[in-house]
C-alpha positions, -999 to 999 in steps of 0.1 A, spaced: 3 -427 -591 10 -443 -557 -21 -461 -545 -27 -479 -512 -53 -505 -520 -60 -519 -485 -75 -495 -460 -106 -494 -439 -132 -469 -428 -158 -476 -401 -170 -443 -386 -193 -444 -356 -223 -434 -378 -219 -465 -399 -210 -488 -369 -242 -478 -352 -263 -486 -383 -246 -520 -385 -251 -527 -348 -288 -519 -351 -294 -539 -383 -271 -568 -375 -275 -571 -338 -238 -575 -330 -214 -550 -315 -189 -533 -338 -156 -528 -319 -138 -507 -345 -146 -470 -348 -126 -447 -371 -123 -410 -370 -142 -390 -395 -115 -363 -394 -91 -375 -421 -63 -352 -410 -41 -379 -394 -49 -403 -422 -39 -378 -449 -7 -369 -430 3 -406 -430 -5 -408 -467 17 -378 -473 46 -394 -453 44 -424 -476 40 -405 -508 5 -420 -512 -17 -402 -538 -48 -422 -532 -61 -447 -506 -89 -472 -513 -113 -476 -485 -133 -508 -477 -151 -525 -449 -126 -553 -444 -138 -581 -421 -172 -565 -412 -199 -569 -438 -237 -566 -440 -240 -604 -446 -272 -609 -427 -300 -634 -432 -326 -607 -431 -328 -594 -467 -341 -559 -459 -314 -554 -432 -286 -566 -455 -297 -543 -483 -301 -513 -460 -267 -519 -444 -249 -522 -477 -265 -490 -490 -256 -472 -458 -220 -482 -461 -217 -472 -497 -234 -439 -491 -210 -431 -462 -180 -440 -485 -194 -419 -514 -197 -389 -491 -161 -394 -478 -148 -395 -514 -167 -363 -523 -153 -345 -492 -117 -353 -503 -117 -353 -541 -90 -375 -556 -75 -387 -523 -97 -417 -517 -114 -444 -536 -137 -473 -524 -144 -509 -528 -182 -511 -523 -202 -534 -500 -229 -558 -512 -257 -575 -493 -248 -612 -496 -262 -639 -494 -290 -622 -513 -276 -625 -548 -300 -604 -569 -298 -576 -544 -260 -579 -542 -259 -577 -580 -280 -545 -580 -259 -529 -553 -226 -538 -571 -240 -521 -602 -248 -490 -582 -213 -489 -567 -196 -493 -601 -219 -474 -624 -234 -447 -603 -211 -441 -573 -178 -445 -593 -161 -469 -569 -129 -487 -579 -144 -522 -572 -162 -543 -548 -150 -556 -514 -160 -590 -503 -154 -611 -472 -140 -646 -478 -175 -661 -472 -210 -648 -467 -234 -660 -440 -217 -694 -438 -216 -699 -475 -186 -699 -498 -182 -671 -524 -185 -697 -552 -220 -707 -541 -240 -712 -573 -268 -690 -560 -243 -660 -561 -240 -662 -599 -261 -631 -607 -236 -610 -588 -206 -626 -604 -221 -621 -638 -225 -584 -633 -190 -581 -620 -176 -601 -649 -195 -579 -674 -178 -548 -660 -144 -564 -656 -146 -553 -620 -119 -554 -593 -129 -576 -564 -109 -573 -531 -110 -604 -509 -106 -597 -472 -107 -622 -443 -124 -618 -410 -159 -630 -416 -152 -666 -405 -117 -667 -392 -124 -688 -361 -112 -720 -377 -97 -740 -348 -107 -750 -313 -97 -722 -289 -94 -693 -314 -126 -677 -301 -112 -674 -266 -88 -648 -280 -107 -634 -310 -87 -603 -317 -54 -621 -315 -56 -657 -327 -83 -651 -353 -65 -625 -373 -31 -642 -367 -39 -678 -377 -75 -680 -388 -75 -651 -414 -45 -663 -434 -62 -697 -438 -96 -682 -445 -81 -661 -473 -62 -690 -490 -92 -713 -489 -115 -686 -505 -90 -678 -532 -83 -714 -542 -120 -722 -542 -126 -695 -568 -104 -715 -591 -115 -751 -581 -152 -742 -585 -147 -730 -620 -157 -695 -611 -126 -679 -626 -131 -698 -658 -168 -688 -661 -160 -652 -653 -125 -644 -667 -131 -606 -667 -131 -602 -629 -98 -588 -616 -92 -604 -581 -72 -587 -555 -64 -608 -524 -56 -592 -491 -24 -596 -471 -3 -613 -497 -28 -642 -501 -27 -652 -465 -14 -688 -462 -15 -693 -499 22 -686 -509 35 -704 -479 17 -736 -488 19 -732 -526 40 -763 -533 20 -785 -510 -12 -773 -527 1 -782 -561 15 -815 -550 -17 -825 -533 -37 -814 -563 -15 -835 -586 -19 -865 -563 -56 -862 -557 -69 -851 -591 -58 -881 -612 -68 -860 -642 -98 -841 -628 -99 -808 -647 -108 -788 -617 -78 -799 -597 -51 -799 -624 -21 -780 -610 -15 -762 -642 -49 -746 -640 -44 -736 -603 -11 -720 -612 -24 -702 -642 -55 -687 -625 -39 -679 -591 -11 -660 -609 -37 -638 -625 -48 -625 -591 -31 -595 -575 -20 -596 -538 -17 -566 -516 14 -562 -494 -2 -555 -461 19 -573 -434 47 -578 -459 79 -594 -445 109 -612 -458 93 -647 -453 62 -637 -474 84 -622 -501 105 -654 -504 73 -675 -505 57 -652 -531 88 -655 -553 88 -693 -550 51 -693 -560 57 -670 -590 35 -643 -575 62 -616 -570 51 -596 -601 15 -596 -588 21 -577 -556 5 -542 -551 8 -518 -522 -15 -522 -493 -13 -511 -457 -44 -522 -437 -48 -486 -425 -56 -473 -400 -47 -506 -383 -15 -504 -403 2 -472 -416 7 -462 -452 41 -448 -446 52 -479 -427 40 -501 -456 60 -481 -481 90 -483 -459 86 -521 -455 88 -524 -493 117 -501 -497 136 -518 -469 130 -553 -481 164 -568 -492 145 -597 -509 130 -573 -535 149 -558 -564 148 -521 -572 125 -528 -602 102 -549 -581 99 -522 -555 91 -496 -581 64 -518 -595 48 -525 -561 49 -489 -551 41 -469 -582 27 -491 -610 9 -523 -598 -21 -508 -582 -26 -481 -608 -26 -507 -635 -50 -530 -616 -75 -502 -609 -74 -488 -644 -110 -483 -656 -126 -513 -672 -127 -515 -710 -163 -525 -707 -191 -499 -703 
């Protein structure tokens, strides 16, 4: 089965709920008519596309609003899946930073709604994902060997001047750094050691992570002086367990991923409808830096294996 693991869905119905509850405008609005999306999937030979919120999440300080927003998103996604049986899946939303409520909504997504995993921003309400208070959520996800998709955009204004061009500089330069920091913190904090059952999927080939792989390991070796949390061998082992979707794939990313030993952890992703499924498939097929076997794995095997139902019930 050919699966596109990185796609988004924000219909006007849901955007209006988020605007009312969160108090901020939602620029993106996606068509509820899936005809064009399904045609693009057909052009790319895509059997299923996994929908998620991406960079917009119900991460609000007001507990009631956050819970209501997450439930609204998941109900909209559940309805979309029911209207197109077998063609779509979903990574559910959770109401962080409210850990107990996030745990409950994650359980509903996985156990009741039948979603393929949980989608998370790279931080929540100004707090890192490895915040100790979030442990109840991580424990439930670990118990179910859940897939967790990390997506940037929640806090990608990381340098002076980015906010002056938020739709250009933030996604171009802030998001790759935001993604890499979140992924590495999961290891450094010990979260991946405490919760080894969680299957992490990192958006857009890990952002800046593969490009700065050797510098990360060199600095970890220099700084740690034997500190277990910074030992390069641990970073390598854990980060190579993650999967990385191929949205925005290009030759430079492939070279960096190969140097980092991540090439066999790549799975197909498009960032639809911002990107196109068919174009993402073509990018893999046209990439001279990938072998035929690697292309086959990315297109037809990696995502299916990652999303296989958990052995834990």
